[in-house]
VMD Tcl script that draws the C-alpha trace (Angstrom):
set ca {
  {-53.54 52.94 -224.05}
  {-54.66 54.89 -221.00}
  {-57.77 53.94 -219.04}
  {-59.82 56.31 -216.92}
  {-60.21 54.94 -213.36}
  {-62.94 57.46 -212.49}
  {-65.14 55.43 -214.81}
  {-68.42 55.60 -212.88}
  {-70.07 56.80 -209.69}
  {-69.76 53.33 -208.18}
  {-65.95 53.60 -208.23}
  {-66.15 56.99 -206.50}
  {-68.72 55.84 -203.92}
  {-66.44 53.00 -202.81}
  {-63.71 55.54 -202.01}
  {-66.13 57.75 -200.08}
  {-67.40 54.79 -198.06}
  {-63.95 54.12 -196.65}
  {-62.92 57.69 -195.93}
  {-63.12 59.34 -192.51}
  {-64.28 62.53 -194.22}
  {-66.23 61.60 -197.36}
  {-67.37 65.14 -198.17}
  {-63.80 66.43 -198.28}
  {-62.66 63.41 -200.26}
  {-65.50 63.90 -202.75}
  {-64.28 67.45 -203.44}
  {-60.71 66.17 -203.92}
  {-61.76 63.38 -206.31}
  {-63.80 65.83 -208.37}
  {-60.59 67.65 -209.27}
  {-58.56 64.51 -210.05}
  {-57.83 62.75 -213.30}
  {-56.61 59.19 -212.59}
  {-55.51 56.95 -215.45}
  {-53.79 53.58 -215.82}
  {-51.87 52.01 -218.69}
  {-50.81 48.36 -218.68}
  {-47.05 47.83 -218.35}
  {-46.88 44.03 -218.22}
  {-46.63 41.10 -215.82}
  {-43.68 41.15 -213.42}
  {-42.27 39.62 -210.25}
  {-42.84 43.03 -208.71}
  {-41.74 42.60 -205.11}
  {-38.56 41.02 -203.81}
  {-39.23 37.34 -203.16}
  {-42.39 37.23 -205.30}
  {-43.16 33.74 -206.60}
  {-45.93 34.77 -209.00}
  {-46.11 37.53 -211.58}
  {-48.76 40.21 -211.17}
  {-50.22 42.80 -213.51}
  {-48.20 46.02 -213.28}
  {-49.70 49.38 -214.27}
  {-48.34 52.84 -214.92}
  {-50.54 55.21 -212.92}
  {-50.90 58.94 -213.58}
  {-52.76 61.31 -211.24}
  {-53.35 64.87 -212.50}
  {-54.57 67.77 -210.38}
  {-54.52 71.55 -210.77}
  {-52.12 71.43 -213.71}
  {-49.67 69.13 -211.90}
  {-49.25 65.38 -212.15}
  {-47.45 62.41 -210.61}
  {-46.53 59.03 -212.11}
  {-45.82 55.75 -210.37}
  {-46.07 52.00 -210.98}
  {-48.68 49.89 -209.23}
  {-48.67 46.11 -208.82}
  {-52.20 44.77 -208.86}
  {-53.48 41.95 -206.67}
  {-52.93 38.29 -207.49}
  {-56.73 37.96 -207.56}
  {-57.06 40.58 -210.32}
  {-54.10 39.12 -212.22}
  {-55.51 35.60 -212.16}
  {-58.95 36.95 -212.98}
  {-57.52 38.70 -216.05}
  {-55.92 35.43 -217.16}
  {-59.22 33.62 -216.75}
  {-61.09 36.21 -218.82}
  {-58.45 36.05 -221.56}
  {-58.63 32.23 -221.85}
  {-62.24 31.55 -220.84}
  {-63.70 30.83 -224.28}
  {-60.98 28.34 -225.21}
  {-60.98 26.64 -221.83}
  {-64.74 26.22 -221.58}
  {-64.86 24.87 -225.13}
  {-62.30 22.21 -224.28}
  {-64.12 21.40 -221.05}
  {-67.40 20.89 -222.89}
  {-65.71 18.63 -225.45}
  {-63.73 16.55 -222.95}
  {-65.71 16.29 -219.76}
  {-69.37 17.21 -219.89}
  {-70.71 13.96 -221.31}
  {-68.73 11.73 -218.94}
  {-70.15 10.54 -215.62}
  {-68.72 12.36 -212.61}
  {-68.00 10.35 -209.48}
  {-68.47 12.71 -206.54}
  {-66.99 11.91 -203.16}
  {-67.94 14.61 -200.65}
  {-65.38 13.30 -198.17}
  {-62.48 14.23 -200.47}
  {-60.83 17.54 -199.73}
  {-59.06 19.22 -202.64}
  {-57.70 22.73 -202.91}
  {-57.32 23.85 -206.50}
  {-54.76 26.58 -207.05}
  {-53.92 28.86 -209.95}
  {-55.63 29.06 -213.36}
  {-52.50 27.60 -214.97}
  {-53.16 24.39 -213.05}
  {-56.49 24.00 -214.77}
  {-55.00 24.80 -218.16}
  {-52.30 22.16 -217.64}
  {-54.84 19.65 -216.42}
  {-56.95 19.95 -219.55}
  {-53.93 20.15 -221.85}
  {-52.52 16.94 -220.40}
  {-55.89 15.25 -220.75}
  {-55.73 15.98 -224.49}
  {-52.07 15.06 -224.83}
  {-52.05 11.57 -223.34}
  {-54.06 8.66 -224.69}
  {-54.67 7.19 -221.25}
  {-56.53 9.48 -218.92}
  {-54.83 8.08 -215.82}
  {-51.40 9.00 -217.19}
  {-52.51 12.58 -217.71}
  {-53.90 12.84 -214.20}
  {-50.79 11.29 -212.67}
  {-48.57 13.80 -214.47}
  {-50.89 16.55 -213.30}
  {-50.51 15.37 -209.72}
  {-46.71 15.58 -209.97}
  {-46.84 19.07 -211.49}
  {-49.29 20.18 -208.83}
  {-47.04 19.03 -206.02}
  {-44.04 20.73 -207.65}
  {-45.91 24.02 -207.98}
  {-47.76 23.86 -204.64}
  {-50.92 24.39 -206.69}
  {-53.12 22.02 -204.74}
  {-53.05 19.19 -202.22}
  {-54.29 15.77 -203.25}
  {-55.83 13.08 -201.09}
  {-57.16 9.70 -202.17}
  {-59.23 10.64 -205.19}
  {-60.18 9.35 -208.63}
  {-59.24 11.03 -211.88}
  {-62.75 12.19 -212.76}
  {-63.07 13.89 -209.40}
  {-59.90 15.89 -210.06}
  {-61.41 17.26 -213.24}
  {-64.75 17.87 -211.54}
  {-63.19 19.94 -208.78}
  {-60.86 21.72 -211.20}
  {-63.71 22.85 -213.40}
  {-65.90 23.76 -210.42}
  {-63.03 26.00 -209.31}
  {-62.67 27.39 -212.80}
  {-66.36 28.21 -213.25}
  {-66.61 29.78 -209.79}
  {-63.58 32.01 -210.32}
  {-64.47 32.99 -213.88}
  {-67.78 34.19 -212.46}
  {-65.93 36.23 -209.80}
  {-63.58 37.64 -212.46}
  {-66.47 38.72 -214.67}
  {-68.19 40.43 -211.75}
  {-64.94 42.20 -210.83}
  {-64.44 43.29 -214.45}
  {-67.91 44.86 -214.51}
  {-67.14 46.85 -211.35}
  {-63.61 47.93 -212.24}
  {-63.61 47.72 -216.05}
  {-61.27 46.08 -218.56}
  {-58.56 47.36 -220.87}
  {-58.51 46.32 -224.53}
  {-56.64 43.10 -223.71}
  {-59.16 42.01 -221.04}
  {-56.94 42.92 -218.11}
  {-59.03 43.86 -215.10}
  {-58.28 47.49 -214.28}
  {-57.12 48.51 -210.82}
  {-59.87 50.33 -208.96}
  {-59.83 54.01 -208.07}
  {-60.18 52.90 -204.46}
  {-57.09 50.67 -204.79}
  {-54.95 53.51 -206.15}
  {-56.02 56.09 -203.58}
  {-55.51 53.58 -200.75}
  {-52.03 52.93 -202.11}
  {-51.33 56.67 -202.04}
  {-52.38 56.95 -198.42}
  {-50.32 53.93 -197.34}
  {-47.26 55.31 -199.19}
  {-47.36 58.50 -197.14}
  {-45.05 58.34 -194.13}
  {-43.35 61.33 -192.49}
  {-40.49 60.56 -190.10}
  {-36.74 60.57 -189.79}
  {-34.70 57.42 -190.38}
  {-34.52 56.53 -186.69}
  {-38.28 56.67 -186.16}
  {-38.91 54.89 -189.46}
  {-36.67 51.96 -188.52}
  {-38.10 51.81 -185.02}
  {-41.69 51.77 -186.33}
  {-41.07 48.96 -188.85}
  {-38.48 47.01 -186.86}
  {-35.65 47.82 -189.28}
  {-31.95 48.50 -188.83}
  {-30.58 52.04 -189.17}
  {-27.17 50.65 -190.17}
  {-28.53 48.41 -192.91}
  {-27.86 49.64 -196.46}
  {-30.95 47.77 -197.64}
  {-33.20 49.39 -195.02}
  {-31.74 52.82 -195.79}
  {-32.62 52.34 -199.47}
  {-36.16 51.42 -198.44}
  {-36.40 54.59 -196.35}
  {-35.23 56.63 -199.36}
  {-37.98 55.09 -201.51}
  {-40.59 55.93 -198.86}
  {-39.36 59.54 -198.76}
  {-39.58 59.73 -202.56}
  {-43.15 58.41 -202.51}
  {-44.13 60.83 -199.75}
  {-42.61 63.84 -201.51}
  {-44.29 62.81 -204.75}
  {-47.70 62.82 -203.05}
  {-47.02 66.16 -201.39}
  {-46.54 67.71 -204.83}
  {-50.29 67.43 -205.52}
  {-51.88 66.88 -202.06}
  {-51.53 68.58 -198.69}
  {-50.87 66.39 -195.61}
  {-54.46 67.08 -194.48}
  {-55.84 65.91 -197.83}
  {-53.82 62.71 -197.73}
  {-55.37 61.91 -194.35}
  {-58.88 61.83 -195.89}
  {-57.95 59.40 -198.67}
  {-59.64 56.00 -198.28}
  {-58.05 53.27 -196.19}
}
mol new
graphics top color blue
foreach p $ca { graphics top sphere $p radius 0.5 }
foreach p [lrange $ca 0 end-1] q [lrange $ca 1 end] { graphics top cylinder $p $q radius 0.2 }
display resetview
């Protein structure tokens, strides 16, 4: 299913705010059709340790169009996951935790990581008869995944901080979903601003020597030559629907 990224004036205004020439950009955007369809979650970049939402983007203008894939931010990807599991997670939280006393130690410093950490924490709480066993297993998983650092804390405090994190980030995700919109599966859509910024950053005109010099790469490297080829492809793709002067007024 395709989703229109020019969904409201707020999305357009954000682009204009970060353009050097908002009037020219406004005229360009008026003639654009920008849509996104969800492709899936992938380890998109080489060396990625976390999957992100990947979208197929189509930009149409004056009877022409370009297609490319776009990897969304980790923040949007995690926010989508939170929105998709929020009802179940909050229900379990209410059943397990709310009626128990919370021991709060303001001196303890805990950094809670990904939404999956919270899901595992609550799942383990259900699974094991002794709460301390569940928390201990959670600590080991957390260290293995680099999800958060633990100091000297008690088990109730772990849950307290985990759910504080959860409630804070679900609130952020809902706010982001209102601004950017959701697809039918509650994936937060990429913003029009995000896509046009990506287009501007993909545009790079130079020969191989200047390209490698600018980015500190090696002209003799096969890997770096392949990267240069991809940059040329992206640049030529953009030039099929924009002029160089128009690309310069895209938001940054």
